[in-house]
N, C-alpha and C positions, 0 to 999 in steps of 0.2 A: 643793598640797591632794590627800590621798591619797583614791581612793572612796569605801574606808572611813569621812576624818574627812568626806565630804562626803555622805552620805546620813547620820550621825547629827546631819550641823549642817545639814539640812534635813526629819526626821523630827523634832526635836526642838522648829525655828523655829512645826512647821506645828502640832506638837500644842503650844504651849503659845501658837500663835493660836489655837485652839479651846480650853482652858484661858479663857482670858479676854473668845474669845468668852457661851461659855455663861454668865459670870456679865457681862455688861457689864446685861443689860437692869435687875438687881437695884442693881447700883451709880448708876446711869443713875439713881431712884428717891431710893437716898441721900441722893447728891451727886454732881447732875447733869459737872463737871470727868473727879473718876474715872474716872465709864461712856461722858467720852470719847474720853477721856484710852487706857483697853484700846483702846475701837472702833482708836485712828489708831496702839498698835501692834500689834492685827492685821495692818491692809493692809498693815502693814511690816514684817510679819513673815513674809506671803504674797508679795508683794514679796521679802526679803531673801531667800527659799528658791527664791523663780524666780528669781533669779537669780545663786542656787550656782548654777544646774542648768545656764546660761552656760556654754561656760568661756571665753569671754575679758569675761564681764563680770561670774565670783568673785570676783575682790579688790572691790568695789563694792558684792561678797552680803557677801562676808569681812567685811564694816569697818561694816555696819549690822548686822550681824547679831550681833557683837561688841560694838558702840553698844547695841542692844538691851538686847539678853539683858544687859548690864553694869548700862545705867541703871536696866531692869527691877528688878534685886537690889535695891540699894543704895535701888528708891523703898518695894520692901517690907521690907526691913528696918528702915529711916523710922517709915514707917507706923506702924510695932508699936516703933515706941522713942520720938524724944518728937514722931510726929505730923509730919504734909501738914498744908498750909493750911484755912482754916475747922474743925480740928476733927476732922479724921480722921486718927483714932487705932484699926484697931481688934487684936484677937490672934491672939496664934502661934498658936495653936490651930482649924487649915484647914489642912483636908491639900490640898485644893485650890493655894492657897500654897506648900506646904511644894515641893509634885511640882515646883506655879514653878522655885520656885526648883533645887531639883537641876535643872531640866533648863535652867534658864540658863548655870549652873557646865558642864551640858555641849559644850549652843552657843559662851561662850566657848571649852572647850578646842574641842572641832572645827576649827571656821571658824579 
């Protein structure tokens, strides 16, 4: 993994964690399990970014980052098409969601 790819992956992971942490409170009220998943994903994204900074742990960090970003991107699309459990169906008109989707793609490619 090049330095540029590693820096890009870490920045994308931290940005994704920040976006999801910001929206945790509203989602905890709307659908508890979505808020909890956002919180867990944020923590794991920060763990992945830390792992990416340690040479011998980079493969684990890259794998975790890719799995998280891919899973979140798929969940985002599902939540706007067929919906998620308990009637969770959102609109495509969400700037933070769009930014997250772009960052998911950047993270997968960089990691």
